[in-house]
Each structure stands twice: as structure tokens, then as C-alpha cells.
C-alpha positions in Angstrom: 68.2 91.5 102.2 67.8 93.1 98.3 66.2 90.9 95.3 66.2 91.0 91.8 63.4 90.5 89.7 63.7 90.0 86.2 61.3 89.8 83.3 62.8 87.1 81.0 62.8 86.9 76.9 64.2 90.5 76.1 66.7 90.7 74.0 69.6 93.6 74.5 71.7 95.8 71.8 74.2 98.4 72.4 77.5 98.8 73.9 79.2 97.6 77.9 82.6 98.3 79.1 83.7 96.1 82.3 84.7 97.2 85.3 88.1 96.8 86.7 89.0 93.4 88.3 88.0 92.9 91.3 90.6 89.8 91.8 93.2 92.6 90.6 91.7 95.2 93.4 91.6 93.3 96.4 95.7 92.4 95.5 97.1 96.0 95.0 95.1 98.1 97.7 96.3 95.5 100.1 99.9 96.6 98.8 99.6 99.7 99.7 100.3 99.3 103.0 103.7 98.3 102.2 104.7 101.6 102.1 104.5 105.0 103.9 104.3 106.8 100.6 101.3 107.8 98.8 100.0 104.8 96.2 97.1 105.8 93.6 95.1 102.7 92.0 92.2 104.1 89.1 89.9 101.6 87.5 88.6 100.5 90.9 85.3 98.8 90.7 82.9 100.1 93.2 81.5 96.8 94.3 80.8 95.2 98.0 84.0 93.3 98.9 86.5 96.3 97.7 84.6 98.8 99.2 84.4 96.8 102.4 88.4 96.6 102.4 88.8 99.9 101.3 87.0 101.0 104.6 88.8 98.5 106.6 92.1 100.0 105.8 90.4 103.2 106.8 89.8 102.2 110.1 92.8 101.0 110.1 94.1 104.9 110.0 95.2 104.6 106.3 94.0 108.1 105.1 92.1 107.1 101.5 91.2 109.6 99.3 88.7 109.3 96.5 90.4 111.1 93.6 87.8 110.5 90.9 85.0 108.0 90.9 87.1 105.5 89.9 90.5 105.8 91.1 91.8 106.2 95.1 95.3 107.7 96.6 95.7 105.1 100.0 98.9 106.9 102.6 99.6 103.8 105.1 102.0 106.2 107.3 100.0 105.7 110.5 98.5 102.5 110.4 96.8 101.4 113.4 98.2 98.3 114.8 96.4 98.3 118.0 93.2 98.3 115.5 94.0 94.8 114.6 93.3 93.6 118.5 89.6 94.6 118.4 86.7 92.7 118.0 85.4 95.0 115.2 88.4 94.7 113.3 88.0 90.4 113.4 84.4 90.9 112.9 84.5 93.2 109.6 87.5 91.0 108.4 85.9 87.6 108.9 83.2 88.1 106.3 86.1 89.5 103.9 88.1 86.8 102.5 90.4 88.9 100.3 91.3 90.3 103.8 94.1 87.4 104.5 96.1 89.2 101.9 96.5 92.0 104.5 99.0 89.5 106.3 101.8 89.8 103.8 101.9 93.5 103.7 101.9 93.9 108.0 103.8 91.0 108.5 107.0 92.0 106.0 106.5 96.1 107.4 105.4 95.6 110.8 106.4 92.4 112.1 103.2 91.5 113.3 99.6 90.5 111.7 96.2 89.4 112.9 93.6 87.3 110.6 90.2 85.7 111.9 89.7 82.0 109.9 88.2 84.0 106.3 84.6 83.9 105.5 83.3 84.6 101.7 81.9 82.4 99.3 79.7 79.1 100.1 82.1 76.7 97.7 84.1 74.4 99.6 86.8 74.1 101.3 89.4 77.1 100.7 92.1 76.3 102.5 95.0 78.7 103.6 98.0 76.5 104.1 100.1 77.7 101.2 99.4 81.2 102.4 101.0 80.4 105.5 103.5 77.5 104.7 105.0 80.2 102.4 104.9 82.9 105.1 106.4 80.6 107.6 109.1 79.4 105.6 110.2 83.6 105.1 110.5 83.5 109.4 107.0 84.1 110.4 105.4 82.5 113.4 101.8 81.4 113.5 99.6 80.8 116.6 95.9 80.0 116.4 93.5 80.6 118.8 90.4 78.1 117.9 88.0 80.0 120.8 88.2 82.9 119.1 89.4 81.5 115.2 91.7 83.8 114.9 95.8 83.6 113.6 98.1 85.8 115.6 101.3 86.4 113.2 105.0 87.4 114.3 108.5 88.0 112.9 111.4 90.1 113.2 112.7 90.8 109.8 111.6 88.1 107.3 114.3 86.3 105.9 114.1 85.1 101.5 114.1 81.4 101.0 113.2 79.2 98.3 109.2 77.6 98.1 107.5 75.0 95.7 103.9 75.8 96.6 101.5 72.7 96.9 99.0 74.7 94.9 99.2 77.5 92.6 97.2 79.3 94.5 96.1 83.3 93.0 96.3 84.9 96.8 98.4 82.6 98.4 100.9 83.7 95.9 99.8 87.5 96.2 100.2 87.1 100.0 103.8 85.5 99.8 104.5 88.0 97.2 104.1 91.2 99.2 105.6 89.3 102.0 108.9 88.8 100.3 109.8 91.9 98.9 110.7 93.8 102.0 112.7 90.6 103.4 116.3 90.6 103.7 117.8 88.2 100.7 116.7 86.6 98.1 113.0 84.3 97.5 112.3 82.1 94.8 108.5 81.1 94.6 108.0 78.0 92.1 104.9 77.0 91.1 103.7 80.5 91.3 100.2 81.4 90.4 101.0 83.9 86.9 97.1 85.1 86.6 97.0 88.4 85.3 96.0 89.5 88.6 99.8 88.6 89.8 101.2 89.8 86.8 99.5 93.1 87.3 100.7 93.0 91.3 104.0 92.3 90.1 104.1 95.3 88.1 102.6 97.8 90.8 105.1 96.3 93.6 107.7 97.5 91.0 106.7 100.2 90.3 106.8 101.2 94.4 110.8 99.8 94.0 110.5 96.1 94.7 112.7 93.5 92.3 110.4 91.3 91.6 111.6 89.2 87.7 109.9 86.1 86.3 106.4 88.1 86.2 104.1 86.3 84.0 105.7 83.0 84.3 105.2 80.2 87.2 108.8 80.8 88.6 109.0 84.2 90.6 112.4 85.7 92.0 112.1 88.6 94.4 115.3 90.7 95.7 114.2 91.6 98.7 114.7 95.5 99.5 114.7 98.1 102.4 111.4 100.1 101.8 108.9 100.9 99.1 107.7 104.3 97.5 104.5 105.6 96.0 103.3 104.7 92.7 100.6 105.1 90.3 99.0 101.9 88.7 95.4 101.1 87.0 93.4 97.7 87.2 93.0 95.7 84.2 88.9 95.1 83.1 87.4 92.4 85.0 87.7 89.6 82.4 85.2 87.4 84.4 82.8 90.3 83.5 84.3 90.0 80.0 83.2 86.3 79.8 79.9 87.0 81.5 78.4 89.4 78.9 79.6 87.3 76.1 77.7 84.3 77.6 74.6 86.8 78.5 74.6 88.2 74.7 74.8 84.3 73.4 72.1 83.1 75.8 69.7 85.9 75.4 70.1 85.9 71.3 71.5 89.7 71.9 73.9 91.7 69.8 76.4 93.5 72.0 79.9 95.0 72.3 82.3 94.8 75.0 84.4 97.3 74.7 87.6 98.1 76.5 88.5 94.2 77.3 92.3 94.4 77.3 92.0 91.4 74.5 95.3 90.0 75.1 95.2 89.6 78.7 92.2 87.1 78.2 93.8 84.0 77.4 91.8 81.0 76.2 88.5 82.8 77.2 87.3 83.9 74.0 88.2 80.8 72.5 86.6 78.5 75.2 83.0 80.2 74.5 83.9 79.8 70.3 83.5 75.6 71.5 80.2 76.1 72.8 79.4 77.4 68.9 79.2 81.2 69.9 80.7 83.7 67.3 83.2 86.5 69.7 84.6 89.0 67.1 87.6 91.0 68.0 87.7 94.4 67.1 90.3 96.3 67.7 90.3 95.7 71.7 86.4 95.4 71.8 84.1 91.9 71.3 81.9 91.8 69.3 78.5 88.8 70.1 76.3 89.2 67.1 72.7 87.5 68.0 72.5 83.5 67.8 69.2 82.5 67.1 71.2 79.5 67.9 74.6 77.9 68.5 76.1 74.6 68.7 78.3 72.3 70.9 82.0 71.5 69.4 82.8 67.9 69.8 86.5 66.5 70.2 88.4 65.7 67.0 87.4 62.0 67.5 83.9 62.8 67.8 83.8 62.3 71.8 81.6 64.8 74.0 83.5 68.4 74.7 84.7 68.9 78.1 85.5 72.3 79.7 87.8 72.3 82.8 89.2 74.5 85.0 92.9 74.9 85.3 95.7 77.1 86.5 96.5 80.0 84.3 96.6 80.4 81.5 94.0 77.2 81.7 90.4 78.8 82.0 89.6 80.6 85.5 87.6 78.8 87.6 85.5 81.9 88.2 83.9 81.4 84.4 82.4 78.2 85.2 78.8 78.7 86.2 78.4 80.7 83.0 79.3 78.2 81.0 77.4 75.7 82.7 74.4 77.9 82.5 75.0 78.7 79.1 75.5 75.3 77.9 72.0 74.6 78.9 70.5 76.3 75.3 73.4 75.1 73.7 72.5 72.6 70.7 75.0 69.7 72.2 76.2 68.2 75.3 79.4 69.1 77.1 81.0 68.0 80.7 81.6 70.3 82.7 84.3 69.8 84.8 85.1 72.1 88.4 88.1 70.9 89.5 89.3 73.8 92.1 85.8 73.9 94.6 83.8 71.0 95.4 80.5 73.2 95.6 80.6 75.6 93.5 78.3 72.9 91.0 75.6 73.2 93.8 73.4 75.4 92.2 72.5 73.5 89.3 69.2 72.4 91.4 67.9 76.0 90.7 68.8 75.4 86.8 67.1 72.1 86.5 63.6 73.9 88.8 63.9 76.1 85.2 63.8 73.2 82.7 67.1 72.7 82.1 68.7 68.8 81.1 71.5 68.7 83.7 72.9 65.0 84.8 74.9 66.5 88.5 77.7 63.3 88.0 79.7 64.4 91.5 80.7 66.8 93.0 83.1 68.4 91.1 81.1 67.4 87.2 78.0 68.0 86.0 76.2 66.8 82.3 74.6 69.1 80.4 72.6 68.1 77.3 71.4 71.3 75.9 68.5 71.3 73.6 68.8 74.5 71.9 65.5 77.0 71.2 63.3 73.6 71.8 63.0 74.3 75.3 63.3 77.0 76.8 64.0 78.0 80.7 61.3 79.0 82.7 60.9 81.7 85.2 61.5 81.0 89.0 62.7 81.9 92.4 65.6 81.2 94.0 68.7 82.6 95.9 72.5 83.5 95.0 74.5 81.4 97.1 77.6 82.7 95.5 79.3 85.5 93.2 79.4 83.6 90.2 76.5 81.5 90.5 74.3 84.2 91.6 75.7 85.9 87.6 74.7 82.8 86.0 71.4 82.5 87.6 71.0 86.0 86.5 71.7 85.4 82.9 69.3 82.3 82.9 66.4 84.4 84.0 67.3 86.7 81.8 66.6 84.2 78.8 63.6 82.4 80.6 60.5 82.9 80.1 58.1 84.5 82.6 59.3 86.5 85.8 62.1 84.9 88.1 63.3 86.4 91.3 66.5 86.4 92.7 66.9 86.2 96.6 70.1 87.0 98.2 71.5 89.8 95.7 74.0 90.8 97.9 76.4 88.1 97.0 75.8 88.9 93.1 76.7 92.9 94.4 80.1 91.8 95.8 81.4 91.5 92.2 79.3 93.0 89.6 79.0 97.0 89.7 75.5 98.1 89.2 74.8 95.0 87.4 70.9 96.0 87.1 71.3 99.6 85.9 74.0 98.8 83.2 71.7 95.8 82.0 68.7 98.0 81.9 70.6 100.5 80.1 70.9 97.7 76.8 67.3 96.4 77.1 67.0 94.2 80.0 63.9 94.4 82.2 65.3 93.8 85.8 63.9 95.7 88.9 65.8 95.8 92.6 63.6 95.0 95.4 
């Protein structure tokens, strides 16, 4: 298990370019299973979760070629369906939550799929009902083996259907969408997630010959086709990394320019940071965060305490709430962080409290942060990363703290952030990987 040793208190300066979006990469890579033709994907992030999914496809006998440092071609013209029944497949896919999205492509193209109960972040319940109920409505049959913790899915050709999703699940919508593109007839998905990742997946599928309308809305209509062909696709910059860099710059009093952000696809993220008193300057497609000696949290118009909460797109992504929470600890003023979607994602605040942060954990979903500005600096500490997003939040806290910190279990950070230590050290951070 690897660790980071961080010398806190150093300011950074310079330019940094965000990696390709992790969440989009997992979706579009799974979509390559929908055709026997070659699909090329560019701006693929070199991170653990994505690399593990690519290797899983290789093991399934998908032809994978690395075209350049961040581009791959995939050709699923000889998929080994027997491999799905092996213990090796079950073990590898169980450790990678994104692997659940191979179900939609496999069941619609081959009529069979096998998937173990997925793992991933320890952030609370992440049920799969939306995935399974939606695919069942298309005609698939699910059987669960409680001894092996395995779902077996079978179907003849899927048939289009109307469905109203019980939650706007991003991965659930992606899975159902991929299953529906080759189904017979018309599928209508209401209360569909409409995050940029889903928009990008729809753009790729349409380029492959699918017929999807309503892209960018929560009402998707899919006219099934008989087959798909190859296409080329470029992944968006990772908005979670962009948000992490904005918070990191403010909290460490750094002057940073974030390049090529696709600002038009960031939604409310920049304005949400501005509510914490952080200056976020748009310069073309770049974001400049100047040095902040201090920043003050806004209040609502009636003077009541500011609340920052996650919500389905176009609301604030839950993946950034950990960053907002840690950045608020060094602001002036108070804010209520309301994490609605995952009941265990705020439990890392005890580590911030050990560092001197003033935080009241109200319940599993809400924490009140009392920002004391520069009057009290965080102090270095030894801690472990429980999940990807808490990990980057703890790294930001350690970089702003007085003294030296150590973060264990940084494999969690590596799952979502590419060479984060090297890239930040080039800006002036002091991070050592052990």
C-alpha cells in the first residue's frame, strides 16, 4: 500500500491541464462492446479504474491498441463469453464498480451477461436496482446467486419499452441506454440522468449509428437499430479535477491557471465556488484562480447560513462536496454541507477535526463547517483515504496545513487522479510518494 508525505504551507503557481473525465471514460469504454467494428477514444485518463477496465476488456478478448499516450482503439469482434464464467473475471470485475456497465452492451448484443456484486468506494449504499429494473423492462431475466454473489442475466432480443426511472442514476441511465440502442422498437427513458457524461455517451452512440434524441434532457427516446459501426470520440476534461484544482488553489493561497476546462460543460461548479468567496475568472476556455489571502463565505439574501448541497445535473455534482467541505474550513464564515446521495461520504470529517478544523457532523448527510479564516491553520496529521473524493480533499487539507502530513491508502486517490503528485509538484507542491 502506497502513501503520500506532504509538506504543507507551500504556495503553488503556474498552469495545469485537467485529465480526461474518469466517469465518462468508464461509460464510453464499455460502449465499445456494442459493435464488432473499431472504436477509437482519445483523452483517456491514465488512472487505476480506467486501466483496470481496459485490462478487463483485454481479458475478454477485445482487441485493444494504444494509439498514443492518451488514445486507444477497441475492437470487440471476438468476445470470449466463456471468460465471464471464470473466477478471475468475477474477482476483477467485483473490485471495479464501473464494470457493471458492461451488462447493457453484453445483454443487448450477445443475449447474456454475468456480473458480480460490485465493489468500489466505501461511501454508503449504491444500489443497482435502477440498472436492473430498467434492463428487465427491456425483456432481460435476472438471477442472483447468493452463494457466489453473482448476477446472471439472459435475454433473447430486447424490446423497447417506456420506463420512468426511480432515481436519475448516471451509471444506471448509461447501462439502460446502451442496452436500448440495439433493442427492437422504441425505448423511452424518463427521469434519465443528463450529466455531461451521459451527453457524451449519447454523442458517441449516435456517431456509431444509434438513434437517440433528447440528449441533454431527462427524457431520452431511443429508436433501436440492428447494429452499430465504428466511430471516433474525445473525452471531456474531468470537471471533478477542475473543481478540485479551484479549491486547492484557494486553500493554499496559490495562483493557478487551469487550462482547457470546457467551461461550457462545468454547470454550476464555478458559481458554487464563488459562493464560498473564491474568485474564479474565466479566460476563454481557461480558469484563473488568483492568490487568496482570505475568502469569505456568502450568505443567502435573508442573511441565513449558506447551504451547499448536491443534486442531479444540472445541480452540483456530489463528487465535489468533499472538496467544498475542506475548502470551507479555511474560509471566513459558516456553511452547511448537505450530502444527499451517499450517507457515508462525510465520515472523513473526523480526520479534518483532528487537523484542527471546526466541523459539526450533524448526521450522516450534513456537516456544518465553521470557517475561521487565517486565524487557525490546519495542522499536519497522519490519516488514510477512504475513497477517491475524500482522498483528494485530505490531500488539499494537508497541502494547506502547517507541518508534515501522511496519507495512507492513496491507491484510492490514484483510482481517479492521474499522476497527481507529479503534476502538483511541478507547480510547487511538496508531495513525496512512498
